[in-house]
N, C-alpha and C positions, 0 to 999 in steps of 0.2 A: 425098336420092337419088333418081334419077331408074328408067325402065325398064330392062332389062336391053338391054345392047348391049357393043361394045366400050369397054375402059378406058382414057381419055386422062389418060397425064402429066400434069402441069402445064410449059409450055412454057421452053425451058432460057434460061438469061441473064435480064436485067431483063424482065419482064412486067407490073408495074404493079399487083400485087396487094398488099393488106396483110397482116398478117401474120395477123389472122385470116382472110381469106379461103382464105390458104395452108392453113393446116389445116381449115378446116374443108372443103376440097376435097380434102385430104389422108383426113380422116376420113369422108367419102365414098363415095371411091376405096375403101380400107379394106373398108366393109361391104358394099360393091357385092360387092369381092371375096370375101370371105369367103361370103356367100351364092351365092354361085354356084361356089365351091370345095368347098363342104358338101353343094350339090345333087349334086354329081357322086360324092364319095370319104364323107360322114357328117363329123360332128364328128370320133369318134375320132380317124380317119383324116386328119382337115385339120390340118396340120401350122401354123407360122407362116413359116414358110418360105413354102410354097403361097400362102399370102395372100401374102407382099409378094411374091413373081414375079409371081401376078397382077393386086397393086394398082400395081404398078410404083412403087411406095416403099421405101426403104431401111432396116433391121432397127435401125437409130438413132431415125427417123421416129416407127416403131411404139410403140419402147419410151420416147419421149418421151412417148407418150399414153396409151397400157395399159400396164399391168401386168406382163396375162399373156394366152394367148389367153381364158382364161374370163372375163376383165376386157374384151379388145374382144368376145367374143358378148354378153355383157351390155350393153353399150353400140347394138351391132349390134342387137342384138333389139329393142331400146327405140326406134329409130330405124325399123327395119322394122315397128314397132306403130305410128308416126306416121304412117307412109307407105299403109301397108295400112288402118290403121282409125281415124282421126284423124273424118275427110271421116263417115263413119255417127256416131262417137262426139258428135263436134260441130255435126251437125247441129242447127238450130232444129226447137224443138217447131212441128208442121206440125196440121192440124185433121185430124178422121176418129177413126176408135171407135181406141182399144187396139190392136186385130186389125190397121188400117191400119196404124197408127204402125209398129206391128211389121214389116209387112209390105214398107213401104220401105224401112227401114231394115237389114232383113236381106238384101232385095235390094244395096242401097247395100256393102255388107260380101262380098257372096257376089261381085258384080263386083270388089272388090278385089282379094281373093285369089286372084280366077281371075285378073285382072291383071297380078299379080306374084308368081307362084308363085313364085320362090326365094327373094322376103323372106317370106313367109307361110312357108316352110318352116320358116321359122327360128324363129318362137314356134308351129308346127304339131306340127312334128318330131323336129329334131335339139336343141330344148326339153331332152328326157329325158336326152342322155346331159353335158347341160353343167353340170351339177353342183345342188347345192340352192339357191345364189345364181339361176340362171336359173329355176328351178321355183314360186320365191318370187316373182320376177317375173309367172309365166305365172298362177299362183295367183290374182294382185292384177288382170290383164288380165280373169278370168274373173269374179273381184267384180264389176270394174267394168259387165259387158258383163250381169249380171242385176239388179244394180241401174238403169241405163238401162230395163231390159224392166218390173222395179216402176214405174218415173214413168210409163211409157209406157201398162199396163192399168191402172193408180190404186190396184193392192194391197197392202195395209195387214200382212194376219196372218202369222205366219211358216208356216202351209200355204203362202197366196200364194207366199212369196218361196222357200220349198224346191221350190216348183215350176218358178221363173221359173230356178231354180238347176240343175232337172232341163234345162229347154229347151237353156240354156247351150251343158251337157254334152255332152248329145246332138247338137249342131250342131257341138260342137266333134269328137266323135268322126266325126261321119259325114263333114265335110268334111277330116278328116285322113287319113279312109280312102282316098276319093278322089286326096287330094293327094298321096298317098305312090304313085299307083299313074298318077299324073300325066293323072287324067281329069278334064281342063278342063270337062267339055260337062257331064259328073257334077256337078261341086261348083254349076251355074249352077244344074244342075237340081232342085237340094234346095229351093226355094225355094218348091213348091208344098207337097210333103209336110208341109215344116216349118211352113209358115204352119198348115197342116190338124191339126197337132200341138198348137199353138197354141190353135188354136179349141178343141179338144176335153178340154184342158187349162185351159182358163179359161171355159169354156162360151160365148163371145164369138159 
């Protein structure tokens, strides 16, 4: 998935692409279209027809790959997470204190969300209207980030793990409110106060 922009269909006729490449292109366009339409209309008001129109794919193509709007949304959510957040999650360990590692990882995360606001809305906002399956994915994502904080700060007690869960929850809430209001600058500006919160929590 790429940054937001015009969604282009595959060229007509012979194009030399493999079946796998065609499917990948179709899925990418469907996911991008879902993100863009939901950013305007929300999950509930977005229909499969809206997504098909924006993605420039047929209904047959859609249902070859997804069982329903919810099934497509969950797949789009997972793809969005990889695009927006994988760079921070997959970054190799860096030298420095736990707080320094948290600071660098947080900057990567906030920048990624600010750079991809429509994709980010899928797992930060629209997920709440998409049903229990999508919410389970979101809960797993937050748990994943809390575990990264556990490793960054080298904390092992139940109290330490709870503190990291609280930092992740606070980050999610603060980012979501700014994303909902279109305050992209405000998302990036969360870095300093969140680092200060982590410092106070962990006494770093």
